[in-house]
N, C-alpha and C positions, 0 to 999 in steps of 0.2 A: 426424544419426542420431536416430530417434524414440524415444519412451518405451518402446514395446513391445520394441524390439530390445535394450534395455539392462536389462530387468527380467523376464527369463523365469523366474527362480527367486526365491522368497520368502526374504528375509533374516530370521532370527529376531529378535524384539524385543531380546533381550539383546545380540546382536552389533551391531545398529543403535545401541542406547544406548551401548555401549562405544565405538563410533566417534565419536558426536557429543559424548560427555562424557569422552573419554579424557584431556582436560587436567586433570580434577579430581585433586588431589594425593593424596587419601586413598581407601583401599579402601572404607570405609563410605560415603563420598559417592557413589562410582560405583555401589555397591549400591542406594542409595536413589534415585539417578537412574533406574536400571533399573526399580525398583519403582513409582515415580511415573508413569513413562511407560507401563508395563504397566497400571497402574490407569486411566489416562486412556483407554486403548484397549479396556479390557474392562468397565469399570463402567457399567451403564446408568443413565440419568437424571442427577441432579445429581452433580457430581464434588466433593463435599465431601471433606476430608482423611480423615474417619472412614470414609466409604464406599470411598474408594480403598484405605485400609489393610485393610479387611475383604476386599476383592477379591484382594489380593495376599499377605496374611500372616495367620497364626494368632496372632501375637504380640500380647499386650494393650498393648504399648508402641509398636506400629507407627505408630499415628496420631500420637503425639507425635514420633516420629522423622521422619516425613514432613513434619510441620509445621516442625520445626526445620531440616530440610534446605533447605526453600524460604525460610524467613524469617530464620533466624539463622546457618546454616552459611556461612562466608566463602568463597564461590566466585564467580568472574567469569563472567558469562553471555556475554560477547562472543566468546570462542573457540568456544563451542558454536554460536553463530549463524553464525560464519564457516564452521565445518565443515558445518553444515546447508545453507548456501548452496552449498558445493562438492558435497555429496552430491546435492542436488536438481538442480544443473546437469548432473550425470552421467546423470540419469535422465529428463530432459525436454528437448525442443527449445524453448527459450524464444523466444516471439514478441515479448515486451515485458517491461519492468519496470513494474509498476504501483505507485502510491502511493495509499493510501486511508485514510480516517479510520474508526476503529471506536469507536462510542459504547457504553460499558460502564456500564449503569445500576447505581447503588448506592443503598442505603437510608440508610446513615449518612453523616456528613459528616467523618469522621476519617481515612479512607483517603487516601493520598497523591494529591494532584491533584484530588480530588473538588470539583466546582463545578456550578452551574446553567448549562446550555447549551441554546440553542434548536436543535432538530433540524428542518431544513426538510422532510425526508421525511414527518414526522408532524405538523408544524405546532404542536408543543408544546415547552415547556421541560422538561428533565428534570435530576435530580441524577445526575451521572455522572463517570466518568473518561473521558478521550478519548485513545486511542492512535493514533499515526500509523504505519502499517505499510508495509513494502516487500515486494512479492510478485514471484516469478517466474511469468509467465503464458504458457501455451501454448494452442493451440486446444482442448485438453481440460481443462485444470486451471489453478488459480492457487494457489500455496502461499506462505505467509509465511516470510520469512527474517530479518527485523529489525523492531524496534519502537522508537519513542520515545514517552514519556509527556508530554502537554501539561501544563505547569505555569502556571496563571494567576498574575498578579502577586500576588494574595492569598496564594499559596503560596510563590512565589519570594522574596518580601521579608520573610516572617515567620520570624524566627530560631527561635522556639520550635517552630513547625510543622516547619521544616527539620530541626531537631535530633531531634524526636520521630519523624519518619518516615525519618531517615537519608538525606536528600537530599545527594549529594556536593557538595563545594565546586566551583564552576565550572559547575554545572548551574542554569540559571535560566529565566526566561520568554523565549520567542522565538516568532516567528510560525510558523504551520503551514507556510508556504512554505519557511522556513529549515530546519525539520525535514525537509521533503521533500528539499531539496538535500543536507543532511547525510547522509540515508539513501542517496541516490544516490552520494555520495562514498565512503561506507563499503562499499557493495556493489561499486563500481568497483575498490576496492583489493584485493578478494579474488576477483573474478570471473576465470575462466580461459577465457571464451568471447568471441566477437566481440561488440562492443556492439550492443544492441538499443534501439529507441525507449523512452523513458520516457512512460508514459501516466497521466494523473491528472485528476480532476475535483475541484478545491478551490474551486469557484465561490462557495460560501457565504462565503468569506473575501475579503479585500480586496487580496491581494498577487499577483494574476495577473501583473502586469508584472514584479515582482521575480522570480517563478518563471521566466518566459520568459527574462528577461535572464540569470539564473543558469545555466539550462540551456544557453543559447547560448554564454556565456563558457566553459562546460565542453566545448563542441563536442559536445554530446549531441543527437541527434535526439529529437523529442518530439511528442506530441499532447496538448494541454492545453485543457481547457474554459475559456472566457472569458466574463465577464459581459456583459450588454447594453451597458454603458457603456464597455467596453474600447476605447481609442483606437487607430485604425490610420490609415495613409496609403494611399490608393489606389495600386494597382500602376502605373498609367500615369503617375504622378508620379515614379517612380524616375528619377534623373538620370544619374549616372555611377558611378564606383567609390567615391566618397566624398561626404559632405555636408560643406560647408565652413563654414557659418555659420548663425546662428539664423533667417535669412530663407529659407534653402534647404531647406525641409522639406515642401513639398507641402501638400495639403489634408487635415487630420486630421478624421476623423469617428468617431462611435461605431460599434462593430461591428454593432449592431442596425440603426442607421439606414442603414447601407450596403445592407442587404437591401431597403430601400424602392426602390432603383434596379434591381431585378431585371430589369426590361424594357429597361434601357438598354445591354445588351450587356456588362456588367462581369463577368458570371459565365459559367463553364462549367458546364453541366448534364449530369449523368450519371445513368443509371438502373441500379440494381443489382438483378439478379434475386433472388427470394426464396431463402432457405436451404431445404434439403430439409425437407418437412413444413410449410412456411409458404406462404402464398398472396400476400402483399402485396409488391409491388416497393418499393424505397426510392430516393428521389431525393436526390442529393448535389449541392449548389451550391457552387462554389469560386471564389475570386478571389485573385489575388496581391496582397499588401500588404507594407508594412514598418511599423515603429513610429516614432512621432514622435521628433524629436530631444530628447535629454535635456539640459537646460541645463547649462552649465559642465563638459561632459565632453570638449570639444575635438574633434579630428578623429575621425570614427567611420566604420568600414566599413559599407556598406549591406548589411543582411541581409534577404533576401527570405523571406517566409513565405507560407503558404497558409491563408487563412481559409475555413472551410467550415461548412455547415449541413446537417443530416440531416433529411429530411422523409419521413415515412411516409404513405401514402394513408389518408385518413380521420382523421388526427390533427389535432385542432382547436387544440392548444397550439402556441405559437410554437416553431420548431425550436431545438434547442440549438446553441450556437455553439462552434466549436473552432478553435484555431490550431495549425498544425504546421510544423515545419521541413522536412518532406518535400515539397518543392515539385513533385516529379515523380511523386509517388505517384498511383496510380489510385484511383478512388472506392472500389472494393471493398477495396483495401488499407487505406485510412483507416477504412472502416467496420469491418473486421476488428479493427483496433487499438482502436477505441472499444469494441467488444464485449468486450475483455479486462476492462474494468471491471465488466461484468455478472458474469463468472465470479469476479472478486475479491469482489464483494458477496455472491455465493452462498457463497463459501468462508468469509467472516466469519460469515454466518448459520449455516452448518453447524458452525463452531467454537463458536458460542454455544449451539447446540442439543445437540450431541453430543460436544464435546471439552473442555468446562469453561472456555471463555473467560470466562464471567461468574462463575465459582465460586471466585475467589481469596479466601482467608480471612485475609489479613494486611492490614496498613496501611502497610507500609514501601515505599519506593522500590526497594530491592534485591529485596524479595520479589515485587513486581509484575513486575519484569523477568525474574526466574527462572521464575515461573509462566508468563508469556507465551512464554518460550523453550521450556519443556516442552510447552505446548499446541501451539505451532507445529511442534515435532518430531513430536508424535503425529499431527497432521493430515497433515503431509508424508509420514510413513511410510504412513499409510492410503491416501493418494491415489497414491503413486508406487512402492510397493514391489513390485508385480507387475501385469500387465495387467488382472487381474480384481479388483483391490483394491477393497474396499467404500468407499462415500463416508461411511460412519458407523462407529461403534466395532466392533471385532472381537468375535466371540463369546468367552465366558469360556474356551472350550477352545482358542482359537487360540494 
């Protein structure tokens, strides 16, 4: 059932807030959750706590109360995110779960997790927090339902920093790929719909093999961007049902070098017509592959994957490389899944511009997670609450 069939009538903001934050134990907490959410939806421009307070209350202490609610009031953000995921699932037909990195630029160096990071899309290093987000993606929208905060070793191992920013025991430095797998596990535990493919592009990091193996072990279908040096074994070297020893592994090559053999008949080539309003056809080249044998892992079942590249006419850059478990998917299906990442990137940008994603005014680990939860809820409400929901903040009269 599609989005429009489930969202014919607008749910008032207070009713939506009461559902998402119904787990909060105190009446005042639920009241300030409604106020903060309403402020994110109605305040134009920067979403500072002071501006949010002015938009929702005449009380001179509202700003202080909102700040305390996010940064100091003891409430757990996880039940709210679980409820948000369930609410969003009821209002959209998910095509994929996407996992994406959000770079949140910061001026100071005292907020939890702040560090210098190189951003490939800009070619520059910036001082930032980095959030790894899980999104439900449909052909029309991508909405965030969970977040992890990257903690570099300089934060994870510094006892004074951990204490000052209230990083919980047991939370430490881990790879982006492990964060992605943990997010998939958490969403799987609360989802009430049939599994959909996991789509992600974490190519700037070095753990593509770990991510692919982790998703395969979880028996999750996926479309994952892989770097040029990602090792694969050509499909025609697949032997039988199992690989038995270190010498029975076929010829491993890098994913990029495989495409040097384009004329050798190793690829299936499909042309996808342009979307409405576009003129360029897209060519998708695919080849069946498996992964090299991992030493000391014993008997392994052969898992066949599809390596593919997307080429647009006139594009002079080397095509991006992708690996998918969907070995029987048509080119247009794979292309549609890859495009969910564009919608995810658009959602992150809109949250930065219109929903206060960059405007958190605290330094603590719990405060960051609570703010991200409220921003995600505001964005999901705006995108999914009714067929004509605006892609930006509501008017003050809403």
